[in-house]
N, CA, C and O atoms as a GROMACS GRO file, in nm:
protein
  428
    1MET      N    1   5.958 -10.276 -17.781
    1MET     CA    2   5.989 -10.232 -17.917
    1MET      C    3   6.135 -10.187 -17.925
    1MET      O    4   6.188 -10.125 -17.832
    2ALA      N    5   6.194 -10.219 -18.035
    2ALA     CA    6   6.332 -10.175 -18.057
    2ALA      C    7   6.336 -10.024 -18.074
    2ALA      O    8   6.233  -9.961 -18.097
    3ASN      N    9   6.453  -9.968 -18.061
    3ASN     CA   10   6.467  -9.823 -18.078
    3ASN      C   11   6.570  -9.798 -18.186
    3ASN      O   12   6.686  -9.767 -18.159
    4ASN      N   13   6.525  -9.812 -18.312
    4ASN     CA   14   6.614  -9.798 -18.426
    4ASN      C   15   6.619  -9.656 -18.482
    4ASN      O   16   6.700  -9.627 -18.570
    5VAL      N   17   6.533  -9.568 -18.431
    5VAL     CA   18   6.529  -9.429 -18.474
    5VAL      C   19   6.577  -9.345 -18.356
    5VAL      O   20   6.514  -9.342 -18.250
    6LYS      N   21   6.688  -9.276 -18.375
    6LYS     CA   22   6.749  -9.198 -18.267
    6LYS      C   23   6.692  -9.058 -18.263
    6LYS      O   24   6.682  -8.991 -18.366
    7GLU      N   25   6.653  -9.012 -18.144
    7GLU     CA   26   6.607  -8.873 -18.131
    7GLU      C   27   6.728  -8.781 -18.126
    7GLU      O   28   6.822  -8.804 -18.050
    8VAL      N   29   6.725  -8.677 -18.208
    8VAL     CA   30   6.837  -8.582 -18.215
    8VAL      C   31   6.783  -8.440 -18.204
    8VAL      O   32   6.664  -8.414 -18.225
    9ASN      N   33   6.873  -8.349 -18.169
    9ASN     CA   34   6.835  -8.207 -18.167
    9ASN      C   35   6.874  -8.146 -18.302
    9ASN      O   36   6.929  -8.213 -18.388
   10GLY      N   37   6.843  -8.018 -18.319
   10GLY     CA   38   6.870  -7.951 -18.445
   10GLY      C   39   7.017  -7.951 -18.484
   10GLY      O   40   7.051  -7.970 -18.600
   11LYS      N   41   7.103  -7.929 -18.386
   11LYS     CA   42   7.248  -7.926 -18.414
   11LYS      C   43   7.296  -8.063 -18.460
   11LYS      O   44   7.374  -8.073 -18.556
   12GLU      N   45   7.251  -8.168 -18.393
   12GLU     CA   46   7.291  -8.304 -18.433
   12GLU      C   47   7.238  -8.336 -18.573
   12GLU      O   48   7.308  -8.401 -18.651
   13LEU      N   49   7.116  -8.292 -18.604
   13LEU     CA   50   7.062  -8.315 -18.738
   13LEU      C   51   7.150  -8.247 -18.842
   13LEU      O   52   7.183  -8.308 -18.944
   14GLU      N   53   7.188  -8.123 -18.817
   14GLU     CA   54   7.272  -8.050 -18.912
   14GLU      C   55   7.406  -8.119 -18.932
   14GLU      O   56   7.458  -8.124 -19.044
   15GLU      N   57   7.463  -8.172 -18.825
   15GLU     CA   58   7.591  -8.244 -18.837
   15GLU      C   59   7.575  -8.367 -18.925
   15GLU      O   60   7.661  -8.396 -19.009
   16LEU      N   61   7.465  -8.441 -18.905
   16LEU     CA   62   7.440  -8.560 -18.986
   16LEU      C   63   7.419  -8.523 -19.133
   16LEU      O   64   7.478  -8.584 -19.222
   17VAL      N   65   7.335  -8.423 -19.156
   17VAL     CA   66   7.304  -8.381 -19.294
   17VAL      C   67   7.430  -8.331 -19.363
   17VAL      O   68   7.456  -8.366 -19.478
   18SER      N   69   7.508  -8.249 -19.294
   18SER     CA   70   7.628  -8.192 -19.357
   18SER      C   71   7.738  -8.296 -19.380
   18SER      O   72   7.832  -8.271 -19.454
   19SER      N   73   7.726  -8.412 -19.316
   19SER     CA   74   7.823  -8.519 -19.339
   19SER      C   75   7.809  -8.577 -19.480
   19SER      O   76   7.899  -8.646 -19.528
   20GLY      N   77   7.696  -8.550 -19.544
   20GLY     CA   78   7.673  -8.601 -19.679
   20GLY      C   79   7.613  -8.740 -19.684
   20GLY      O   80   7.578  -8.789 -19.791
   21LYS      N   81   7.599  -8.804 -19.568
   21LYS     CA   82   7.539  -8.937 -19.563
   21LYS      C   83   7.389  -8.928 -19.587
   21LYS      O   84   7.331  -8.820 -19.579
   22THR      N   85   7.329  -9.041 -19.617
   22THR     CA   86   7.183  -9.045 -19.633
   22THR      C   87   7.119  -9.051 -19.495
   22THR      O   88   7.152  -9.137 -19.413
   23VAL      N   89   7.027  -8.957 -19.470
   23VAL     CA   90   6.960  -8.946 -19.342
   23VAL      C   91   6.810  -8.939 -19.365
   23VAL      O   92   6.762  -8.864 -19.450
   24VAL      N   93   6.736  -9.019 -19.289
   24VAL     CA   94   6.590  -9.012 -19.289
   24VAL      C   95   6.552  -8.949 -19.156
   24VAL      O   96   6.586  -9.002 -19.050
   25CYS      N   97   6.480  -8.837 -19.162
   25CYS     CA   98   6.443  -8.763 -19.040
   25CYS      C   99   6.292  -8.747 -19.032
   25CYS      O  100   6.228  -8.697 -19.124
   26ASP      N  101   6.237  -8.791 -18.920
   26ASP     CA  102   6.095  -8.777 -18.891
   26ASP      C  103   6.077  -8.656 -18.800
   26ASP      O  104   6.119  -8.658 -18.684
   27PHE      N  105   6.013  -8.551 -18.852
   27PHE     CA  106   5.976  -8.437 -18.769
   27PHE      C  107   5.842  -8.471 -18.705
   27PHE      O  108   5.746  -8.501 -18.776
   28TRP      N  109   5.835  -8.468 -18.573
   28TRP     CA  110   5.720  -8.519 -18.500
   28TRP      C  111   5.697  -8.440 -18.371
   28TRP      O  112   5.773  -8.349 -18.338
   29ALA      N  113   5.590  -8.476 -18.298
   29ALA     CA  114   5.563  -8.423 -18.164
   29ALA      C  115   5.484  -8.528 -18.087
   29ALA      O  116   5.411  -8.607 -18.145
   30SER      N  117   5.500  -8.528 -17.956
   30SER     CA  118   5.438  -8.631 -17.872
   30SER      C  119   5.285  -8.623 -17.872
   30SER      O  120   5.219  -8.724 -17.851
   31TRP      N  121   5.228  -8.506 -17.894
   31TRP     CA  122   5.083  -8.488 -17.893
   31TRP      C  123   5.015  -8.526 -18.025
   31TRP      O  124   4.892  -8.527 -18.034
   32CYS      N  125   5.095  -8.556 -18.126
   32CYS     CA  126   5.046  -8.581 -18.263
   32CYS      C  127   5.009  -8.728 -18.280
   32CYS      O  128   5.096  -8.815 -18.279
   33GLY      N  129   4.880  -8.756 -18.297
   33GLY     CA  130   4.834  -8.894 -18.315
   33GLY      C  131   4.895  -8.964 -18.435
   33GLY      O  132   4.946  -9.075 -18.420
   34PRO      N  133   4.892  -8.903 -18.554
   34PRO     CA  134   4.955  -8.969 -18.669
   34PRO      C  135   5.105  -8.993 -18.648
   34PRO      O  136   5.160  -9.090 -18.699
   35CYS      N  137   5.171  -8.904 -18.572
   35CYS     CA  138   5.314  -8.924 -18.542
   35CYS      C  139   5.333  -9.050 -18.459
   35CYS      O  140   5.423  -9.130 -18.484
   36ARG      N  141   5.246  -9.068 -18.360
   36ARG     CA  142   5.255  -9.188 -18.275
   36ARG      C  143   5.225  -9.314 -18.355
   36ARG      O  144   5.281  -9.420 -18.327
   37MET      N  145   5.137  -9.304 -18.455
   37MET     CA  146   5.107  -9.419 -18.540
   37MET      C  147   5.226  -9.452 -18.631
   37MET      O  148   5.254  -9.568 -18.658
   38LEU      N  149   5.295  -9.348 -18.677
   38LEU     CA  150   5.406  -9.367 -18.769
   38LEU      C  151   5.533  -9.420 -18.700
   38LEU      O  152   5.613  -9.489 -18.762
   39ALA      N  153   5.549  -9.387 -18.572
   39ALA     CA  154   5.673  -9.423 -18.501
   39ALA      C  155   5.708  -9.572 -18.510
   39ALA      O  156   5.822  -9.604 -18.544
   40PRO      N  157   5.616  -9.664 -18.480
   40PRO     CA  158   5.655  -9.806 -18.490
   40PRO      C  159   5.681  -9.851 -18.633
   40PRO      O  160   5.762  -9.941 -18.656
   41VAL      N  161   5.614  -9.789 -18.730
   41VAL     CA  162   5.637  -9.820 -18.871
   41VAL      C  163   5.781  -9.783 -18.908
   41VAL      O  164   5.854  -9.863 -18.966
   42LEU      N  165   5.820  -9.660 -18.874
   42LEU     CA  166   5.956  -9.615 -18.904
   42LEU      C  167   6.060  -9.694 -18.828
   42LEU      O  168   6.168  -9.724 -18.881
   43ASP      N  169   6.029  -9.730 -18.704
   43ASP     CA  170   6.124  -9.807 -18.625
   43ASP      C  171   6.155  -9.941 -18.692
   43ASP      O  172   6.270  -9.981 -18.702
   44GLY      N  173   6.052 -10.008 -18.738
   44GLY     CA  174   6.071 -10.136 -18.807
   44GLY      C  175   6.147 -10.120 -18.938
   44GLY      O  176   6.235 -10.200 -18.969
   45LEU      N  177   6.111 -10.018 -19.014
   45LEU     CA  178   6.179  -9.994 -19.142
   45LEU      C  179   6.322  -9.948 -19.121
   45LEU      O  180   6.409  -9.976 -19.204
   46ALA      N  181   6.349  -9.877 -19.013
   46ALA     CA  182   6.486  -9.833 -18.984
   46ALA      C  183   6.577  -9.953 -18.966
   46ALA      O  184   6.692  -9.951 -19.010
   47ALA      N  185   6.527 -10.058 -18.903
   47ALA     CA  186   6.608 -10.179 -18.888
   47ALA      C  187   6.634 -10.243 -19.024
   47ALA      O  188   6.744 -10.291 -19.052
   48GLU      N  189   6.532 -10.243 -19.107
   48GLU     CA  190   6.542 -10.303 -19.239
   48GLU      C  191   6.638 -10.226 -19.332
   48GLU      O  192   6.709 -10.286 -19.412
   49PHE      N  193   6.637 -10.094 -19.321
   49PHE     CA  194   6.716 -10.008 -19.410
   49PHE      C  195   6.842  -9.951 -19.343
   49PHE      O  196   6.902  -9.857 -19.395
   50SER      N  197   6.882 -10.006 -19.231
   50SER     CA  198   6.993  -9.950 -19.152
   50SER      C  199   7.124  -9.947 -19.229
   50SER      O  200   7.212  -9.867 -19.198
   51ASP      N  201   7.140 -10.032 -19.329
   51ASP     CA  202   7.263 -10.034 -19.408
   51ASP      C  203   7.263  -9.925 -19.516
   51ASP      O  204   7.365  -9.903 -19.581
   52ARG      N  205   7.149  -9.858 -19.535
   52ARG     CA  206   7.137  -9.758 -19.643
   52ARG      C  207   7.120  -9.616 -19.593
   52ARG      O  208   7.143  -9.521 -19.668
   53ALA      N  209   7.081  -9.599 -19.466
   53ALA     CA  210   7.055  -9.464 -19.415
   53ALA      C  211   7.056  -9.463 -19.263
   53ALA      O  212   7.035  -9.566 -19.198
   54SER      N  213   7.081  -9.345 -19.207
   54SER     CA  214   7.064  -9.323 -19.063
   54SER      C  215   6.922  -9.271 -19.042
   54SER      O  216   6.876  -9.184 -19.116
   55PHE      N  217   6.855  -9.323 -18.941
   55PHE     CA  218   6.718  -9.283 -18.912
   55PHE      C  219   6.716  -9.204 -18.782
   55PHE      O  220   6.762  -9.252 -18.678
   56VAL      N  221   6.661  -9.082 -18.788
   56VAL     CA  222   6.653  -8.997 -18.671
   56VAL      C  223   6.515  -8.932 -18.665
   56VAL      O  224   6.439  -8.934 -18.762
   57LYS      N  225   6.485  -8.874 -18.549
   57LYS     CA  226   6.361  -8.797 -18.536
   57LYS      C  227   6.391  -8.671 -18.457
   57LYS      O  228   6.476  -8.668 -18.368
   58VAL      N  229   6.317  -8.564 -18.492
   58VAL     CA  230   6.333  -8.434 -18.429
   58VAL      C  231   6.196  -8.390 -18.378
   58VAL      O  232   6.099  -8.384 -18.454
   59ASN      N  233   6.189  -8.361 -18.249
   59ASN     CA  234   6.066  -8.314 -18.187
   59ASN      C  235   6.050  -8.165 -18.222
   59ASN      O  236   6.132  -8.083 -18.182
   60VAL      N  237   5.944  -8.131 -18.295
   60VAL     CA  238   5.926  -7.994 -18.341
   60VAL      C  239   5.895  -7.897 -18.227
   60VAL      O  240   5.920  -7.778 -18.238
   61ASP      N  241   5.841  -7.948 -18.116
   61ASP     CA  242   5.814  -7.861 -18.001
   61ASP      C  243   5.944  -7.817 -17.935
   61ASP      O  244   5.955  -7.704 -17.886
   62ASP      N  245   6.040  -7.907 -17.932
   62ASP     CA  246   6.170  -7.877 -17.870
   62ASP      C  247   6.268  -7.811 -17.966
   62ASP      O  248   6.356  -7.736 -17.923
   63GLU      N  249   6.253  -7.837 -18.093
   63GLU     CA  250   6.350  -7.793 -18.194
   63GLU      C  251   6.280  -7.718 -18.308
   63GLU      O  252   6.290  -7.755 -18.425
   64GLY      N  253   6.208  -7.613 -18.271
   64GLY     CA  254   6.132  -7.536 -18.368
   64GLY      C  255   6.217  -7.475 -18.478
   64GLY      O  256   6.172  -7.465 -18.593
   65ALA      N  257   6.338  -7.432 -18.445
   65ALA     CA  258   6.425  -7.372 -18.545
   65ALA      C  259   6.462  -7.473 -18.654
   65ALA      O  260   6.467  -7.438 -18.772
   66ALA      N  261   6.488  -7.597 -18.614
   66ALA     CA  262   6.522  -7.701 -18.712
   66ALA      C  263   6.402  -7.728 -18.803
   66ALA      O  264   6.418  -7.743 -18.924
   67ALA      N  265   6.283  -7.733 -18.745
   67ALA     CA  266   6.162  -7.755 -18.825
   67ALA      C  267   6.141  -7.638 -18.921
   67ALA      O  268   6.110  -7.658 -19.039
   68ALA      N  269   6.159  -7.517 -18.871
   68ALA     CA  270   6.140  -7.398 -18.955
   68ALA      C  271   6.239  -7.395 -19.071
   68ALA      O  272   6.204  -7.354 -19.182
   69LYS      N  273   6.362  -7.437 -19.046
   69LYS     CA  274   6.466  -7.434 -19.150
   69LYS      C  275   6.424  -7.516 -19.272
   69LYS      O  276   6.456  -7.479 -19.385
   70TYR      N  277   6.351  -7.625 -19.249
   70TYR     CA  278   6.310  -7.712 -19.359
   70TYR      C  279   6.164  -7.692 -19.399
   70TYR      O  280   6.109  -7.770 -19.476
   71GLY      N  281   6.102  -7.586 -19.345
   71GLY     CA  282   5.965  -7.553 -19.385
   71GLY      C  283   5.860  -7.648 -19.335
   71GLY      O  284   5.753  -7.661 -19.396
   72VAL      N  285   5.887  -7.716 -19.224
   72VAL     CA  286   5.790  -7.809 -19.168
   72VAL      C  287   5.674  -7.729 -19.109
   72VAL      O  288   5.692  -7.654 -19.013
   73MET      N  289   5.557  -7.744 -19.167
   73MET     CA  290   5.438  -7.672 -19.122
   73MET      C  291   5.335  -7.765 -19.061
   73MET      O  292   5.245  -7.721 -18.988
   74SER      N  293   5.347  -7.894 -19.090
   74SER     CA  294   5.255  -7.994 -19.040
   74SER      C  295   5.334  -8.122 -19.017
   74SER      O  296   5.438  -8.144 -19.080
   75ILE      N  297   5.285  -8.206 -18.927
   75ILE     CA  298   5.358  -8.328 -18.893
   75ILE      C  299   5.263  -8.447 -18.890
   75ILE      O  300   5.142  -8.429 -18.876
   76PRO      N  301   5.316  -8.569 -18.904
   76PRO     CA  302   5.456  -8.603 -18.926
   76PRO      C  303   5.502  -8.566 -19.067
   76PRO      O  304   5.425  -8.572 -19.163
   77ASP      N  305   5.627  -8.528 -19.076
   77ASP     CA  306   5.688  -8.494 -19.204
   77ASP      C  307   5.823  -8.565 -19.208
   77ASP      O  308   5.914  -8.530 -19.132
   78VAL      N  309   5.836  -8.663 -19.294
   78VAL     CA  310   5.957  -8.745 -19.304
   78VAL      C  311   6.041  -8.695 -19.421
   78VAL      O  312   5.996  -8.695 -19.536
   79PHE      N  313   6.163  -8.654 -19.390
   79PHE     CA  314   6.256  -8.603 -19.490
   79PHE      C  315   6.365  -8.704 -19.518
   79PHE      O  316   6.410  -8.775 -19.427
   80VAL      N  317   6.407  -8.711 -19.644
   80VAL     CA  318   6.526  -8.788 -19.682
   80VAL      C  319   6.629  -8.685 -19.726
   80VAL      O  320   6.606  -8.606 -19.818
   81PHE      N  321   6.744  -8.686 -19.658
   81PHE     CA  322   6.856  -8.599 -19.694
   81PHE      C  323   6.963  -8.686 -19.758
   81PHE      O  324   6.992  -8.796 -19.711
   82GLU      N  325   7.021  -8.635 -19.866
   82GLU     CA  326   7.129  -8.707 -19.933
   82GLU      C  327   7.227  -8.604 -19.987
   82GLU      O  328   7.186  -8.506 -20.049
   83GLY      N  329   7.354  -8.627 -19.964
   83GLY     CA  330   7.455  -8.534 -20.013
   83GLY      C  331   7.442  -8.395 -19.953
   83GLY      O  332   7.480  -8.296 -20.017
   84GLY      N  333   7.390  -8.386 -19.832
   84GLY     CA  334   7.378  -8.258 -19.764
   84GLY      C  335   7.255  -8.177 -19.799
   84GLY      O  336   7.242  -8.062 -19.755
   85ALA      N  337   7.164  -8.234 -19.877
   85ALA     CA  338   7.045  -8.159 -19.919
   85ALA      C  339   6.919  -8.246 -19.906
   85ALA      O  340   6.928  -8.368 -19.895
   86VAL      N  341   6.804  -8.181 -19.908
   86VAL     CA  342   6.677  -8.253 -19.906
   86VAL      C  343   6.658  -8.321 -20.041
   86VAL      O  344   6.661  -8.256 -20.146
   87LYS      N  345   6.638  -8.452 -20.038
   87LYS     CA  346   6.611  -8.526 -20.161
   87LYS      C  347   6.461  -8.543 -20.181
   87LYS      O  348   6.411  -8.530 -20.292
   88ALA      N  349   6.390  -8.571 -20.071
   88ALA     CA  350   6.245  -8.594 -20.079
   88ALA      C  351   6.186  -8.578 -19.940
   88ALA      O  352   6.258  -8.584 -19.840
   89HIS      N  353   6.054  -8.559 -19.934
   89HIS     CA  354   5.988  -8.566 -19.805
   89HIS      C  355   5.845  -8.611 -19.824
   89HIS      O  356   5.786  -8.595 -19.931
   90ASN      N  357   5.789  -8.668 -19.719
   90ASN     CA  358   5.652  -8.715 -19.720
   90ASN      C  359   5.579  -8.660 -19.599
   90ASN      O  360   5.621  -8.680 -19.485
   91LEU      N  361   5.470  -8.589 -19.624
   91LEU     CA  362   5.390  -8.531 -19.518
   91LEU      C  363   5.276  -8.625 -19.485
   91LEU      O  364   5.202  -8.669 -19.573
   92GLY      N  365   5.260  -8.655 -19.356
   92GLY     CA  366   5.148  -8.736 -19.309
   92GLY      C  367   5.185  -8.881 -19.286
   92GLY      O  368   5.294  -8.926 -19.320
   93TYR      N  369   5.091  -8.951 -19.226
   93TYR     CA  370   5.108  -9.092 -19.195
   93TYR      C  371   5.100  -9.175 -19.322
   93TYR      O  372   5.016  -9.151 -19.408
   94LEU      N  373   5.187  -9.273 -19.332
   94LEU     CA  374   5.178  -9.375 -19.437
   94LEU      C  375   5.182  -9.512 -19.371
   94LEU      O  376   5.259  -9.532 -19.277
   95PRO      N  377   5.100  -9.607 -19.417
   95PRO     CA  378   5.113  -9.743 -19.366
   95PRO      C  379   5.248  -9.801 -19.409
   95PRO      O  380   5.315  -9.747 -19.497
   96GLU      N  381   5.286  -9.909 -19.347
   96GLU     CA  382   5.419  -9.966 -19.368
   96GLU      C  383   5.452  -9.990 -19.514
   96GLU      O  384   5.562  -9.956 -19.558
   97SER      N  385   5.361 -10.047 -19.591
   97SER     CA  386   5.392 -10.078 -19.732
   97SER      C  387   5.418  -9.950 -19.812
   97SER      O  388   5.508  -9.948 -19.896
   98ALA      N  389   5.342  -9.845 -19.787
   98ALA     CA  390   5.362  -9.720 -19.859
   98ALA      C  391   5.490  -9.649 -19.814
   98ALA      O  392   5.561  -9.590 -19.896
   99MET      N  393   5.520  -9.654 -19.685
   99MET     CA  394   5.644  -9.592 -19.636
   99MET      C  395   5.764  -9.670 -19.690
   99MET      O  396   5.866  -9.610 -19.724
  100ARG      N  397   5.754  -9.800 -19.696
  100ARG     CA  398   5.863  -9.881 -19.753
  100ARG      C  399   5.886  -9.840 -19.898
  100ARG      O  400   6.001  -9.826 -19.940
  101ALA      N  401   5.780  -9.822 -19.974
  101ALA     CA  402   5.793  -9.781 -20.114
  101ALA      C  403   5.859  -9.642 -20.125
  101ALA      O  404   5.944  -9.620 -20.211
  102PHE      N  405   5.819  -9.550 -20.037
  102PHE     CA  406   5.879  -9.417 -20.035
  102PHE      C  407   6.030  -9.427 -20.008
  102PHE      O  408   6.110  -9.362 -20.075
  103LEU      N  409   6.067  -9.509 -19.910
  103LEU     CA  410   6.209  -9.525 -19.877
  103LEU      C  411   6.286  -9.595 -19.989
  103LEU      O  412   6.397  -9.555 -20.023
  104GLU      N  413   6.226  -9.699 -20.048
  104GLU     CA  414   6.292  -9.770 -20.158
  104GLU      C  415   6.323  -9.675 -20.274
  104GLU      O  416   6.428  -9.685 -20.338
  105LYS      N  417   6.230  -9.584 -20.300
  105LYS     CA  418   6.247  -9.490 -20.410
  105LYS      C  419   6.352  -9.384 -20.381
  105LYS      O  420   6.417  -9.334 -20.473
  106ASN      N  421   6.369  -9.349 -20.253
  106ASN     CA  422   6.448  -9.230 -20.218
  106ASN      C  423   6.578  -9.255 -20.143
  106ASN      O  424   6.654  -9.162 -20.122
  107ILE      N  425   6.605  -9.379 -20.102
  107ILE     CA  426   6.734  -9.403 -20.038
  107ILE      C  427   6.807  -9.519 -20.102
  107ILE      O  428   6.918  -9.553 -20.061
   0.00000   0.00000   0.00000
């Protein structure tokens, strides 16, 4: 499988968000079944949307402060940041067609 979604820490996420670029961030954890189901979906869509946004993921077990900053209480939680702020987020697993629709609407 390709690796189109880069794993970042909280500091790297903040640098990306503060740059003002469009960023799609998947807050996840390795023990989370729905997160593991979503990973290949996001990876494929990241390749498709690579010209419109940067795709990253943050492990909530390793980067709890970053998750807390954005109010992540459950995972997977996919955030779209634009212009340095949260534009939208989706909590839970979505199949590819629904995630594509979410991304089309928000990036």
